[in-house]
SERO-4910 file (N, C-alpha, C, O; in steps of 0.05 Angstrom, whole numbers):
BEGIN
 pado doro    nc1    nc2    nc3   cac1   cac2   cac3    cc1    cc2    cc3    oc1    oc2    oc3
  Unk    A     16    -22      8      1      7      6     25     32      1     49     24      3
  Unk    A     22     48     -2     28     63    -13     19     75     19     -1     70     34
  Unk    A     50     96     22     44    113     40     23    134     55     10    139     75
  Unk    A     30    141     32      9    173     35     -8    160     30    -22    180     24
  Unk    A    -25    139     24    -44    124     22    -51    127     48    -62    148     54
  Unk    A    -45    105     72    -34     95     83    -59    127    113    -81    130    124
  Unk    A    -31    141    110    -25    161    125    -63    181    128    -74    195    145
  Unk    A    -71    169    100    -90    202     92   -120    183     98   -141    195     94
  Unk    A   -122    155    108   -139    138    107   -128    149    143   -134    171    152
  Unk    A   -113    131    157   -102    138    184   -111    169    189   -122    164    210
  Unk    A   -115    197    185   -116    217    199   -148    223    185   -159    245    182
  Unk    A   -159    199    180   -186    218    157   -197    196    182   -202    207    203
  Unk    A   -201    170    182   -196    156    214   -201    179    229   -222    192    226
  Unk    A   -175    187    254   -165    203    273   -196    227    280   -209    233    300
  Unk    A   -196    234    250   -215    258    248   -248    254    255   -261    271    267
  Unk    A   -256    231    247   -280    217    243   -279    213    285   -283    230    303
  Unk    A   -272    186    287   -264    188    308   -270    205    332   -285    200    351
  Unk    A   -247    236    325   -262    252    343   -276    266    350   -279    274    373
  Unk    A   -284    270    336   -309    295    310   -331    283    322   -348    296    334
  Unk    A   -333    248    316   -358    239    318   -366    216    349   -383    199    354
  Unk    A   -339    229    368   -343    225    391   -364    243    408   -378    239    428
  Unk    A   -360    269    387   -373    287    399   -394    294    404   -405    300    425
  Unk    A   -403    291    373   -433    289    374   -456    266    382   -479    272    390
  Unk    A   -445    241    379   -464    216    375   -445    207    418   -423    217    423
  Unk    A   -458    193    437   -449    198    462   -462    187    473   -477    183    454
  Unk    A   -472    176    491   -488    173    514   -479    164    545   -455    161    550
  Unk    A   -495    159    562   -491    155    590   -491    122    591   -511    110    583
  Unk    A   -467    107    603   -485     77    602   -458     74    635   -434     68    641
  Unk    A   -478     81    643   -466     71    674   -459     94    681   -475    113    681
  Unk    A   -420     96    691   -409    104    701   -388    118    696   -368    126    707
  Unk    A   -404    121    669   -394    127    646   -400    140    620   -423    139    610
  Unk    A   -380    154    607   -401    144    572   -396    138    550   -383    141    529
  Unk    A   -406    131    555   -393    105    505   -395    132    491   -411    149    485
  Unk    A   -369    127    488   -373    141    446   -366    118    441   -348    103    449
  Unk    A   -398    115    412   -387     80    403   -373     91    387   -351     79    385
  Unk    A   -375    129    361   -359    122    343   -322    105    351   -308     88    339
  Unk    A   -318    118    371   -297    103    367   -294     71    380   -276     63    395
  Unk    A   -309     62    375   -304     33    368   -328     15    351   -337     -8    352
  Unk    A   -334     40    333   -344     49    291   -314     56    284   -311     51    260
  Unk    A   -304     61    289   -268     68    269   -263     40    292   -273     18    286
  Unk    A   -253     42    309   -244      8    315   -242     -4    299   -221     -9    287
  Unk    A   -261    -12    294   -281    -45    263   -269    -44    247   -255    -62    238
  Unk    A   -271     -8    235   -270     -9    211   -238      2    200   -232      2    176
  Unk    A   -220     11    221   -191     15    216   -178    -20    213   -159    -23    198
  Unk    A   -190    -48    230   -180    -64    236   -183    -80    213   -171   -102    212
  Unk    A   -199    -69    191   -212    -86    177   -192    -87    147   -177   -103    136
  Unk    A   -209    -52    142   -176    -51    116   -143    -40    126   -122    -42    114
  Unk    A   -151    -26    159   -122    -30    154   -111    -49    165   -101    -64    148
  Unk    A   -107    -58    193   -104    -76    197    -94    -79    246   -100    -64    264
  Unk    A    -87    -91    246    -70    -85    271    -54    -73    285    -57    -73    309
  Unk    A    -31    -58    272    -19    -34    281    -32    -13    268    -37      0    289
  Unk    A    -42      2    249    -57     31    242    -78     26    258    -80     44    274
  Unk    A    -95      8    260   -122      7    280   -115     21    313   -129     40    317
  Unk    A    -94     12    339    -76     19    350    -65     41    343    -63     55    363
  Unk    A    -57     50    326    -47     70    321    -74    101    335    -77    116    355
  Unk    A    -85     93    309   -115    102    293   -124    117    335   -118    139    344
  Unk    A   -141     93    351   -147     91    372   -122    108    395   -128    120    416
  Unk    A   -101    106    388    -81    119    406    -86    145    406    -91    159    425
  Unk    A    -82    155    373    -84    187    363   -117    190    379   -117    201    401
  Unk    A   -135    182    372   -172    199    383   -166    197    401   -167    219    411
  Unk    A   -156    178    420   -145    188    453   -134    207    467   -142    220    486
  Unk    A   -105    206    448    -93    236    454   -102    261    439    -87    279    446
  Unk    A   -115    267    426   -129    281    405   -155    304    438   -160    327    446
  Unk    A   -163    268    445   -187    278    460   -187    281    477   -207    289    490
  Unk    A   -160    276    488   -148    287    520   -143    312    526   -151    325    546
  Unk    A   -121    320    496   -112    342    491   -120    370    492   -106    390    494
  Unk    A   -156    367    490   -160    385    482   -184    381    515   -199    399    522
  Unk    A   -183    366    524   -201    363    551   -233    352    542   -254    362    552
  Unk    A   -233    330    521   -256    316    518   -270    282    522   -290    269    515
  Unk    A   -243    277    537   -227    254    545   -211    247    559   -190    258    563
  Unk    A   -224    219    572   -196    208    600   -180    191    579   -179    188    554
  Unk    A   -167    182    608   -151    169    607   -148    144    602   -128    131    600
  Unk    A   -180    135    598   -199    111    591   -193     97    577   -188     73    574
  Unk    A   -193    130    561   -189    114    525   -164    105    518   -164    103    493
  Unk    A   -140     97    528   -125     99    518   -118     66    522   -100     54    510
  Unk    A   -135     54    541   -128     25    543   -150     23    518   -146     23    494
  Unk    A   -176     21    535   -198     18    524   -205      7    493   -213    -15    486
  Unk    A   -195     41    472   -188     29    443   -169     29    434   -167     27    409
  Unk    A   -144     32    455   -120      2    441   -123    -25    445   -124    -34    422
  Unk    A   -124    -34    453   -129    -64    472   -147    -72    443   -135    -81    423
  Unk    A   -181    -66    441   -205    -63    435   -190    -58    403   -186    -80    391
  Unk    A   -184    -37    390   -181    -46    366   -149    -59    353   -148    -58    328
  Unk    A   -122    -70    369   -122    -81    359   -132   -113    354   -134   -127    333
  Unk    A   -137   -119    383   -155   -142    377   -169   -151    353   -162   -170    340
  Unk    A   -193   -131    348   -210   -136    323   -187   -130    303   -183   -144    283
  Unk    A   -177   -115    307   -140   -119    281   -131   -146    268   -128   -152    245
  Unk    A   -128   -163    298   -122   -192    296   -129   -216    292   -116   -234    282
  Unk    A   -160   -216    303   -172   -234    288   -182   -230    267   -192   -249    254
  Unk    A   -183   -205    257   -201   -210    230   -179   -209    211   -186   -219    189
  Unk    A   -141   -196    213   -123   -218    199   -121   -253    195   -112   -270    180
  Unk    A   -134   -251    215   -126   -287    226   -148   -308    205   -145   -326    188
  Unk    A   -175   -292    218   -197   -304    201   -219   -293    183   -240   -303    174
  Unk    A   -207   -269    179   -211   -255    157   -243   -251    144   -248   -253    120
  Unk    A   -258   -245    163   -280   -232    161   -290   -227    183   -290   -237    205
  Unk    A   -301   -205    173   -313   -173    202   -332   -184    228   -334   -171    249
  Unk    A   -341   -203    224   -349   -214    247   -335   -218    265   -339   -221    289
  Unk    A   -323   -219    257   -289   -229    282   -263   -208    283   -240   -215    284
  Unk    A   -271   -185    281   -275   -155    283   -283   -145    311   -271   -134    329
  Unk    A   -302   -151    308   -326   -132    316   -321   -153    344   -310   -139    362
  Unk    A   -325   -181    354   -317   -201    369   -292   -187    379   -292   -174    400
  Unk    A   -271   -189    364   -253   -174    369   -246   -149    395   -232   -147    415
  Unk    A   -271   -130    376   -273   -102    402   -283   -109    414   -271   -108    436
  Unk    A   -308   -121    416   -320   -125    448   -297   -139    470   -285   -122    483
  Unk    A   -293   -157    473   -285   -171    477   -245   -158    481   -227   -161    497
  Unk    A   -250   -150    465   -218   -125    473   -225   -103    503   -213   -106    524
  Unk    A   -234    -92    500   -252    -70    503   -266    -69    511   -272    -49    523
  Unk    A   -285    -93    511   -306    -84    534   -307   -112    569   -317   -111    592
  Unk    A   -290   -134    555   -279   -148    576   -248   -132    586   -240   -119    605
  Unk    A   -237   -140    564   -205   -141    575   -185   -111    581   -164   -109    595
  Unk    A   -199    -94    566   -184    -70    578   -200    -57    598   -190    -39    612
  Unk    A   -233    -67    602   -254    -57    624   -233    -69    654   -234    -63    678
  Unk    A   -217    -90    638   -203   -102    670   -186    -83    685   -186    -71    706
  Unk    A   -166    -89    653   -127    -63    650   -143    -51    666   -141    -53    691
  Unk    A   -160    -36    656   -165      1    674   -172      2    694   -169     23    707
  Unk    A   -189    -25    709   -177    -21    741   -145    -13    754   -141      9    766
  Unk    A   -134    -23    752   -104    -11    767    -92      9    743    -68     16    745
  Unk    A   -108     19    719    -90     33    704   -104     60    716    -97     84    711
  Unk    A   -125     52    730   -151     78    749   -136     87    770   -127    110    771
  Unk    A   -132     70    787   -116     76    810    -90     81    808    -86    102    820
  Unk    A    -60     70    794    -37     81    790    -48    101    771    -52     84    754
  Unk    A    -55    121    761    -57    152    741    -79    165    748    -75    187    759
  Unk    A   -104    157    744   -115    167    770   -133    179    796   -151    192    807
  Unk    A   -107    159    795   -121    163    839   -137    138    843   -129    123    860
  Unk    A   -158    132    831   -195    117    833   -169     86    838   -145     79    837
  Unk    A   -202     76    847   -194     49    851   -221     31    864   -238     37    881
  Unk    A   -220     16    854   -250     20    828   -254    -20    845   -236    -33    857
  Unk    A   -274    -27    839   -288    -57    849   -266    -71    818   -252    -59    802
  Unk    A   -276   -110    821   -254   -116    789   -284   -109    765   -277   -113    742
  Unk    A   -306   -102    767   -325   -104    764   -340    -73    747   -359    -61    737
  Unk    A   -313    -74    753   -318    -37    758   -334    -15    725   -356     -5    719
  Unk    A   -319    -15    718   -321    -15    681   -335    -28    665   -347    -17    647
  Unk    A   -335    -54    669   -329    -74    653   -380    -60    635   -383    -41    620
  Unk    A   -388    -66    638   -424    -55    637   -416    -35    619   -422    -43    597
  Unk    A   -406    -12    620   -409     13    618   -398      6    583   -410     11    562
  Unk    A   -366     -8    587   -350    -12    574   -362    -36    539   -357    -39    515
  Unk    A   -374    -43    557   -386    -74    545   -403    -51    530   -394    -42    509
  Unk    A   -433    -38    544   -440    -21    523   -438     -7    503   -451     -9    483
  Unk    A   -413     14    510   -400     28    487   -393     16    461   -398     26    439
  Unk    A   -380     -9    467   -352    -28    458   -385    -45    431   -392    -43    407
  Unk    A   -389    -54    450   -417    -73    427   -431    -45    419   -416    -40    401
  Unk    A   -441    -33    419   -460    -15    393   -442     -3    380   -450      6    359
  Unk    A   -404      3    390   -396     14    373   -394     -4    349   -399      3    326
  Unk    A   -388    -25    356   -377    -60    342   -389    -55    318   -380    -54    295
  Unk    A   -422    -51    334   -447    -66    298   -444    -39    281   -446    -35    256
  Unk    A   -440    -22    303   -444     10    273   -411     12    257   -410     22    235
  Unk    A   -390      4    269   -372      7    251   -384    -31    233   -366    -32    216
  Unk    A   -396    -48    229   -395    -77    222   -413    -62    193   -406    -65    170
  Unk    A   -431    -48    201   -449    -48    193   -440    -24    154   -446    -19    130
  Unk    A   -423    -18    178   -414     11    155   -390    -13    135   -388    -13    111
  Unk    A   -374    -30    152   -362    -31    129   -376    -57    113   -368    -60     90
  Unk    A   -400    -79    127   -412    -91    100   -424    -72     79   -429    -79     56
  Unk    A   -430    -36     93   -451    -31     65   -428    -25     43   -430    -29     18
  Unk    A   -409    -14     56   -392      0     33   -383    -29     32   -359    -24     36
  Unk    A   -384    -60     30   -363    -77      5   -388    -75     -3   -386    -66    -26
  Unk    A   -419    -80      3   -419    -97    -19   -419    -69    -29   -395    -63    -28
  Unk    A   -434    -43    -39   -435    -18    -48   -418    -21    -78   -426    -19   -101
  Unk    A   -385    -29    -66   -360    -15    -74   -340    -37    -75   -317    -32    -84
  Unk    A   -347    -64    -66   -337    -96    -61   -289    -84    -56   -266    -91    -63
  Unk    A   -301    -66    -41   -284    -58    -21   -265    -84    -15   -276   -106    -12
  Unk    A   -245    -82    -13   -217   -101    -19   -198    -82     17   -199    -58     20
  Unk    A   -185   -100     37   -164    -88     57   -156    -71     38   -158    -79     14
  Unk    A   -147    -47     43   -134    -35     29    -94    -48     25    -79    -47      6
  Unk    A    -89    -58     50    -58    -70     37    -61    -98     22    -43   -114     19
  Unk    A    -82    -99     14    -89   -125    -12    -85    -98    -35    -78   -108    -56
  Unk    A    -86    -73    -35    -90    -68    -70    -53    -54    -74    -45    -47    -97
***
């Protein structure tokens, strides 16, 4: 893949994830659900792979935090889900696996990782399942949105992953 095309695609997905999170969010338990982040994770995992998907998730979290629009929990939540979504898609070549990877990576693994993360970096101590309900609601809704977008675009254009072009 052309490096310019890759970086441009990544920049567009960072912009969509950053701006979209300000327009589409809802309260989910103790946190806010930002499904656009998870939709972007699934889309990036499928069209770009696990490495670029993780970089995109990191950049969205970084920009949102720099603008005062996010929390430090955006980093483990976005990055772990993006990596697992990309890894499972790369392994099985089915978009449903990217959805499963996003939900397991963010909703389960990242929610458990967020407990010591929140204690060390944010000074909060929470129980083992404190973050899981809100992380699951956010990741399930966003991953499904991302999956629907990818399926529709593939149907309309017969899109192939950019790394195969």
